[in-house]
DODREN-589084 format. One line per field, with one value per residue (C-alpha): residue number from 1; y, z, x. Coordinates in pm, 1 decimal, always signed. Layout:
BEGIN
resi: (NUM;...) $
north: (Y;...) $
up: (Z;...) $
east: (X;...) $
! end
This chain:
BEGIN
resi: (1;2;3;4;5;6;7;8;9;10;11;12;13;14;15;16;17;18;19;20;21;22;23;24;25;26;27;28;29;30;31;32;33;34;35;36;37;38;39;40;41;42;43;44;45;46;47;48;49;50;51;52;53;54;55;56;57;58;59;60;61;62;63;64;65;66;67;68;69;70;71;72;73;74;75;76;77;78;79;80;81;82;83;84;85;86;87;88;89;90;91;92;93;94;95;96;97;98;99;100;101;102;103;104;105;106;107;108;109;110;111;112;113;114;115;116;117;118;119;120;121;122;123;124;125;126;127;128;129;130;131;132;133;134;135;136;137;138;139;140;141;142;143;144;145;146;147;148;149;150;151;152;153;154;155;156;157;158;159;160;161;162;163;164;165;166;167;168;169;170;171;172;173;174;175;176;177;178;179;180;181;182;183;184;185;186;187;188;189;190;191;192;193;194;195;196;197;198;199;200;201;202;203;204;205;206;207;208;209;210;211;212;213;214;215;216;217;218;219;220;221;222;223;224;225;226;227;228;229;230;231;232;233;234;235;236;237;238;239;240;241;242;243;244;245;246;247;248;249;250;251;252;253;254;255;256;257;258;259;260;261;262;263;264;265;266;267;268;269;270;271;272;273;274;275;276;277;278;279;280;281;282;283;284;285;286;287;288;289;290;291;292;293;294;295;296;297;298;299;300;301;302;303;304;305;306;307;308;309;310;311;312;313;314;315;316;317;318;319;320;321;322;323;324;325;326;327;328;329;330;331;332;333;334;335;336;337;338;339;340;341;342;343;344;345;346;347;348;349;350;351;352;353;354;355;356;357;358;359;360;361;362;363;364;365;366;367;368) $
north: (+1623.7;+1709.4;+1488.1;+1498.1;+1498.8;+1601.0;+1933.4;+2039.9;+2141.2;+1811.3;+1570.5;+1717.9;+1678.5;+1379.3;+1274.5;+1451.0;+1308.8;+928.0;+1021.3;+1128.1;+810.5;+581.7;+740.3;+655.0;+358.0;+259.8;+465.0;+228.9;-93.6;-38.1;+63.7;-226.7;-456.5;-264.9;-382.5;-714.6;-720.5;-558.0;-812.8;-1048.0;-913.7;-880.8;-1266.9;-1366.0;-1137.2;-1312.8;-1638.5;-1585.1;-1414.2;-1694.5;-1946.4;-1766.4;-1824.8;-2156.6;-2205.3;-2056.7;-2271.7;-2634.1;-2416.9;-2250.3;-2583.0;-2783.9;-2489.7;-2622.6;-2938.8;-2868.1;-2703.1;-2341.7;-2281.6;-1933.1;-1990.4;-2132.4;-1807.5;-1728.7;-2044.9;-1998.4;-1665.6;-1829.6;-2041.5;-1807.7;-1606.6;-1841.4;-1936.2;-1595.1;-1598.1;-1921.9;-1770.1;-1474.6;-1684.2;-1882.1;-1629.7;-1328.2;-1039.9;-594.0;-537.4;-282.7;-427.8;-182.0;+132.6;+42.5;-92.3;-401.2;-630.2;-972.6;-1199.3;-1564.8;-1832.1;-2034.5;-2200.2;-2367.8;-2538.4;-2291.9;-2395.5;-2755.8;-2690.5;-2436.3;-2666.6;-2991.7;-2732.5;-2664.6;-3061.7;-3093.9;-2732.6;-2906.3;-3255.1;-3030.8;-2787.1;-3145.2;-3221.7;-2834.0;-2837.0;-3122.7;-3013.8;-2714.1;-2852.9;-3167.0;-3148.6;-3226.1;-3404.1;-3502.1;-3673.6;-4018.8;-4168.6;-4499.7;-4687.1;-4877.5;-5087.0;-4961.4;-5121.9;-4938.9;-5026.5;-5093.9;-5167.1;-5531.4;-5675.7;-5544.9;-5663.3;-5416.6;-5538.7;-5418.7;-5387.4;-5360.0;-5047.7;-4942.7;-4526.5;-4319.1;-4086.9;-3883.6;-3940.5;-3711.0;-3914.2;-3724.3;-3761.8;-3999.6;-3792.2;-3514.3;-3708.4;-3847.8;-3537.5;-3359.1;-3694.1;-3606.6;-3257.1;-3285.4;-3602.3;-3380.2;-3028.2;-3068.2;-3184.7;-2881.2;-2643.6;-2794.2;-2728.5;-2403.3;-2328.3;-2487.6;-2297.5;-1938.5;-2052.8;-2072.7;-1765.4;-1591.3;-1728.8;-1578.7;-1240.6;-1282.2;-1371.1;-1084.8;-866.8;-996.1;-919.6;-547.0;-541.3;-689.2;-478.0;-150.9;-287.1;-302.9;+34.6;+213.9;+27.5;+107.7;+487.3;+501.5;+328.7;+582.6;+899.5;+787.3;+681.5;+1005.4;+1203.1;+1041.7;+1102.6;+1468.5;+1495.0;+1352.9;+1485.1;+1861.6;+1965.2;+1809.8;+2022.7;+2357.7;+2311.9;+2258.0;+2577.8;+2728.6;+2687.9;+2799.5;+3093.8;+3143.0;+3106.0;+3369.9;+3604.1;+3638.3;+3708.9;+3334.5;+3341.0;+3055.2;+2811.1;+2656.3;+2419.2;+2097.8;+2016.1;+1799.5;+1767.3;+1972.0;+2126.0;+2428.6;+2399.1;+2285.7;+2661.1;+2826.1;+2616.9;+2759.6;+3108.2;+3119.9;+2912.5;+3215.2;+3488.2;+3357.5;+3341.3;+3672.2;+3786.8;+3607.8;+3822.7;+4123.4;+4062.0;+3999.2;+4283.4;+4553.0;+4396.0;+4445.5;+4801.8;+4825.7;+4756.8;+4996.7;+4753.2;+4986.9;+4770.8;+4420.4;+4284.5;+4284.6;+4235.8;+4332.2;+4016.5;+4242.1;+4559.6;+4502.2;+4476.8;+4760.9;+4646.4;+4559.4;+4925.1;+5088.8;+4911.3;+5033.3;+5367.9;+5343.9;+5208.3;+5525.7;+5782.4;+5629.8;+5623.9;+6013.2;+6075.3;+5870.5;+6071.1;+6385.2;+6277.6;+6172.6;+6502.5;+6686.1;+6483.4;+6561.2;+6915.0;+6928.8;+6694.1;+6930.2;+7282.8;+7128.2;+7000.2;+7310.5;+7519.9;+7311.6;+7439.8;+7738.1;+7741.4;+7572.4;+7821.2;+7857.1;+8127.3;+8098.7;+8157.5;+7967.7;+7659.9;+7730.7;+7763.2;+7435.6;+7285.5;+7390.2;+7315.3;+6976.1;+6879.4;+7066.3;+6842.1;+6497.1;+6571.6;+6657.6) $
up: (-7560.9;-7321.8;-7122.4;-7093.8;-6743.5;-6486.5;-6339.4;-5942.8;-5849.5;-5997.3;-5894.7;-5508.3;-5589.1;-5684.5;-5401.6;-5131.2;-5292.1;-5252.9;-4885.3;-4826.3;-4961.7;-4797.7;-4489.5;-4540.8;-4672.1;-4356.5;-4181.5;-4360.6;-4334.0;-3950.7;-3924.4;-4067.8;-3864.6;-3547.0;-3645.0;-3715.6;-3354.2;-3193.2;-3376.2;-3207.2;-2867.4;-2850.7;-2922.9;-2609.7;-2423.6;-2503.4;-2438.7;-2154.9;-2013.3;-2154.0;-2019.7;-1664.0;-1731.9;-1756.6;-1451.0;-1213.5;-1381.5;-1174.6;-914.6;-948.1;-1104.7;-771.5;-564.1;-751.0;-667.5;-309.4;-339.7;-353.0;-635.0;-587.5;-800.9;-1139.9;-1276.8;-1225.2;-1361.7;-1711.1;-1730.6;-1726.5;-1965.1;-2217.5;-2137.5;-2229.8;-2532.1;-2660.0;-2595.6;-2833.5;-3092.8;-3101.2;-3140.6;-3405.4;-3623.4;-3527.0;-3446.5;-3378.4;-3085.7;-2785.4;-2600.2;-2480.5;-2502.1;-2877.2;-3144.4;-3290.4;-3568.1;-3439.8;-3718.9;-3703.9;-3663.1;-4018.8;-4018.0;-3837.1;-3496.4;-3327.5;-3560.6;-3485.6;-3134.0;-3145.5;-3320.3;-3049.7;-2718.4;-2947.5;-2950.3;-2568.7;-2480.9;-2623.9;-2418.5;-2083.9;-2152.0;-2155.3;-1851.1;-1701.6;-1905.1;-1654.7;-1355.0;-1426.9;-1562.2;-1360.9;-1013.3;-788.0;-500.1;-476.1;-234.9;-225.4;+41.7;+188.4;+414.1;+740.0;+1006.8;+1339.1;+1706.3;+1917.7;+2279.9;+2354.1;+2643.8;+2527.2;+2781.1;+3093.1;+2898.1;+2700.6;+2354.8;+2102.3;+1808.5;+1459.1;+1283.9;+908.2;+864.1;+583.0;+571.2;+308.8;+203.1;+10.9;-271.6;-465.4;-887.6;-1033.7;-1356.0;-1204.0;-994.6;-1312.3;-1502.3;-1197.5;-1203.7;-1562.6;-1499.3;-1267.9;-1485.0;-1814.4;-1602.3;-1625.4;-1993.7;-2142.3;-1910.6;-2054.6;-2406.8;-2346.0;-2230.6;-2487.1;-2736.9;-2517.6;-2552.7;-2928.6;-2928.7;-2716.4;-2977.5;-3259.9;-3089.0;-3035.1;-3360.3;-3481.6;-3249.9;-3378.4;-3743.7;-3646.2;-3483.3;-3765.4;-4018.6;-3786.9;-3789.1;-4160.6;-4243.9;-4028.3;-4199.0;-4546.7;-4469.6;-4338.0;-4682.2;-4852.6;-4713.6;-4649.1;-5070.4;-5142.8;-4928.4;-5149.8;-5465.6;-5410.9;-5279.1;-5615.3;-5822.9;-5677.0;-5439.7;-5555.4;-5899.7;-5675.4;-5504.7;-5867.4;-5965.6;-5633.3;-5713.6;-6067.2;-6000.7;-5688.9;-5946.3;-6206.4;-5912.9;-5806.0;-6231.3;-6391.6;-6683.5;-6790.6;-6628.0;-6717.4;-6568.8;-6718.3;-6672.6;-6901.9;-6780.9;-6905.4;-6556.4;-6364.5;-6282.3;-6648.7;-6766.0;-6473.8;-6623.9;-6931.6;-6805.1;-6616.0;-6914.1;-7114.5;-6875.3;-6845.9;-7215.1;-7232.6;-6993.7;-7192.1;-7517.4;-7349.3;-7153.3;-7533.0;-7636.5;-7373.3;-7446.4;-7778.9;-7760.0;-7484.9;-7797.7;-8035.1;-8247.4;-8269.4;-8532.1;-8336.6;-8388.6;-8069.8;-8130.6;-7794.9;-7655.6;-7652.3;-7623.1;-7210.1;-7238.2;-7114.9;-7047.8;-7419.3;-7518.9;-7260.1;-7425.8;-7788.5;-7663.5;-7519.3;-7813.2;-8010.0;-7806.5;-7771.6;-8159.4;-8122.8;-7896.1;-8094.0;-8422.3;-8245.0;-8139.2;-8445.5;-8597.7;-8321.7;-8379.0;-8766.2;-8700.5;-8460.0;-8705.4;-8957.1;-8791.5;-8634.2;-9039.6;-9149.0;-8853.8;-8936.5;-9299.7;-9256.0;-8947.6;-9276.8;-9403.3;-9786.3;-9989.4;-10294.7;-10179.3;-10485.3;-10271.7;-9967.5;-10205.7;-10349.6;-10029.7;-9867.2;-10159.5;-10221.2;-9850.0;-9809.5;-10123.5;-9931.1;-9573.7;-9727.6) $
east: (-69.9;-325.4;-549.0;-945.6;-994.9;-1266.1;-1322.6;-1220.1;-1564.9;-1695.8;-1474.2;-1524.0;-1866.0;-1863.0;-1617.9;-1896.5;-2144.5;-1983.0;-1869.6;-2247.2;-2411.2;-2162.7;-2282.6;-2591.4;-2611.5;-2407.6;-2689.1;-2929.1;-2777.9;-2689.4;-3095.4;-3180.8;-2993.8;-3098.3;-3431.5;-3350.2;-3184.8;-3519.0;-3712.8;-3465.3;-3462.2;-3828.4;-3854.4;-3612.7;-3836.9;-4138.7;-3991.9;-3913.1;-4249.7;-4418.3;-4123.1;-4209.0;-4553.8;-4572.7;-4344.8;-4629.6;-4940.1;-4826.6;-4819.3;-5172.6;-5287.1;-5177.0;-5375.5;-5698.9;-5610.9;-5630.8;-5940.5;-5890.0;-6115.5;-6069.2;-5756.5;-5935.6;-5939.2;-5558.9;-5501.1;-5724.9;-5573.8;-5194.4;-5329.0;-5431.8;-5123.8;-4949.9;-5117.2;-5118.9;-4695.3;-4700.0;-4926.6;-4702.4;-4379.8;-4568.1;-4772.9;-4590.6;-4750.0;-4704.2;-4670.8;-4539.2;-4223.6;-3977.6;-4206.4;-4175.1;-4410.8;-4211.6;-4362.3;-4237.0;-4183.8;-4312.1;-4109.6;-4088.3;-3736.2;-3425.6;-3408.6;-3642.8;-3944.1;-3874.9;-3901.7;-4144.9;-4392.7;-4299.8;-4354.3;-4725.1;-4750.7;-4661.6;-4867.5;-5164.6;-5122.7;-5057.2;-5295.7;-5571.9;-5473.2;-5550.9;-5843.4;-5989.3;-5832.8;-6064.8;-6354.2;-6431.9;-6502.7;-6191.9;-6376.1;-6755.6;-6957.5;-7092.2;-7344.1;-7203.4;-7414.9;-7259.5;-7348.1;-7278.2;-7402.1;-7638.1;-7747.5;-8084.9;-8273.5;-8482.2;-8712.5;-8480.0;-8164.0;-7898.3;-7832.7;-7629.8;-7821.4;-7670.2;-7814.1;-7783.1;-7693.7;-7617.0;-7313.3;-7166.5;-6785.5;-6561.2;-6399.7;-6116.4;-6204.1;-5992.9;-5993.3;-5863.6;-5563.3;-5484.4;-5462.7;-5273.6;-5008.5;-4978.7;-4965.1;-4651.0;-4472.0;-4443.7;-4384.0;-4066.3;-4007.9;-4222.4;-4057.7;-3712.7;-3823.0;-3942.7;-3600.7;-3434.9;-3617.2;-3541.3;-3176.7;-3250.3;-3376.7;-3108.8;-2888.4;-3016.2;-3025.3;-2648.5;-2598.3;-2748.7;-2559.6;-2248.6;-2340.4;-2387.6;-2048.2;-1905.6;-2092.2;-2006.9;-1633.9;-1621.5;-1848.1;-1572.9;-1286.0;-1428.2;-1493.3;-1132.5;-1000.1;-1258.0;-1100.8;-740.4;-799.8;-950.4;-666.9;-368.8;-575.7;-650.9;-322.4;-164.9;-438.8;-419.1;-210.2;+141.4;+28.2;-37.1;+268.0;+465.7;+280.7;+387.4;+759.3;+735.6;+614.7;+837.9;+1137.2;+938.8;+897.3;+1273.2;+1329.1;+1386.5;+1160.5;+1319.1;+1082.3;+788.6;+457.4;+448.5;+94.0;-102.5;-473.0;-760.2;-912.8;-875.9;-521.0;-422.4;-581.9;-391.6;-102.0;-146.7;-203.3;+119.4;+302.4;+117.9;+262.1;+618.9;+626.9;+521.4;+777.5;+1085.6;+971.9;+940.4;+1294.6;+1396.9;+1257.9;+1387.2;+1732.7;+1722.3;+1592.2;+1851.7;+2141.6;+1987.5;+1788.9;+1491.2;+1310.0;+1302.9;+984.3;+761.7;+339.9;+110.3;-112.6;-404.9;-583.5;-545.5;-149.3;-65.4;+304.3;+303.3;+198.9;+390.5;+718.7;+591.1;+514.5;+933.3;+1066.8;+910.7;+1033.0;+1362.7;+1352.1;+1229.6;+1567.2;+1821.3;+1710.7;+1732.5;+2106.0;+2175.2;+2110.2;+2259.4;+2558.0;+2541.4;+2546.1;+2806.3;+2995.2;+2949.2;+3042.0;+3348.1;+3477.4;+3433.9;+3553.8;+3885.8;+3888.5;+3856.5;+4128.9;+4342.9;+4634.3;+4467.4;+4670.8;+4457.3;+4079.2;+3984.8;+4152.0;+3972.3;+3600.1;+3684.6;+3772.7;+3473.5;+3239.4;+3351.5;+3370.4;+2972.1;+2906.5;+3024.6;+2845.7;+2510.1) $
! end
């Protein structure tokens, strides 16, 4: 009993569709992973820029404390820039990095979130000291009364007379000095904290990168397994049966009509095997018919397969022609045998004409 099977066309279509689908799925997975990798790389880049900005803040604050008022604007810009970086890391934002527009996701979980929250709190305290340095007067003027002695001539005598004078002195703002002291004290801890946050972002980026590498490895492995399995399946499903068909047809071509293709699936190869088996069966019947005709058995049954069976009709025509030739040979032999019989009778010595006539008539009756 033949088994129902998918056709070769359907199988090859499904195989090709599965291969294309696997490739597209792999591409999609790699593409999505690359998006996450770019986002992690963007976070690392933002955090490094923020860390660099934070490193410049104490230096600018020191210049402001030193009386360089032109650096106030630079310090304000650094504070705003660092605020912006922390806002991006905390809330996320779409921005252009590495010539590509990337949607940076907010930091919402894990150790990175804890570190970021701690950094935000420390930065707010750190920024208070910076605002004091920016907004309050670093040095203010104070009028100080001093007693100085001055030599004057009194009644022809030089005397030193104390005189009170007022001078303006510059005094450092204690609030600013305290803020700068606190700034110096907290600079190293906040820089270390930000460095730890950057390290966590780098670790996340490295983890994503390793994940993509593992994903690509398994994708390649899956494709290799799929192709190898597909090759062996197609070889056992199609190539091996076709080789068997080719071997049988080669034997049939050499004249061996005892062969038969053993294939029990209803597909294109099954149709081919059925047709070749039918052809072998017809050749076998044809050879048996020709053998019987050759042995003189002209009544051996033979039926043509269809109206297109040229060989079958040719064999039937050959049988009819052979029948005609055999009939003519039989008649010719009958006539020759009869002629020889009566010639021998006439050559015999019969003294009595009645005996001769009786002999001729009796043999004539028997022969006819």
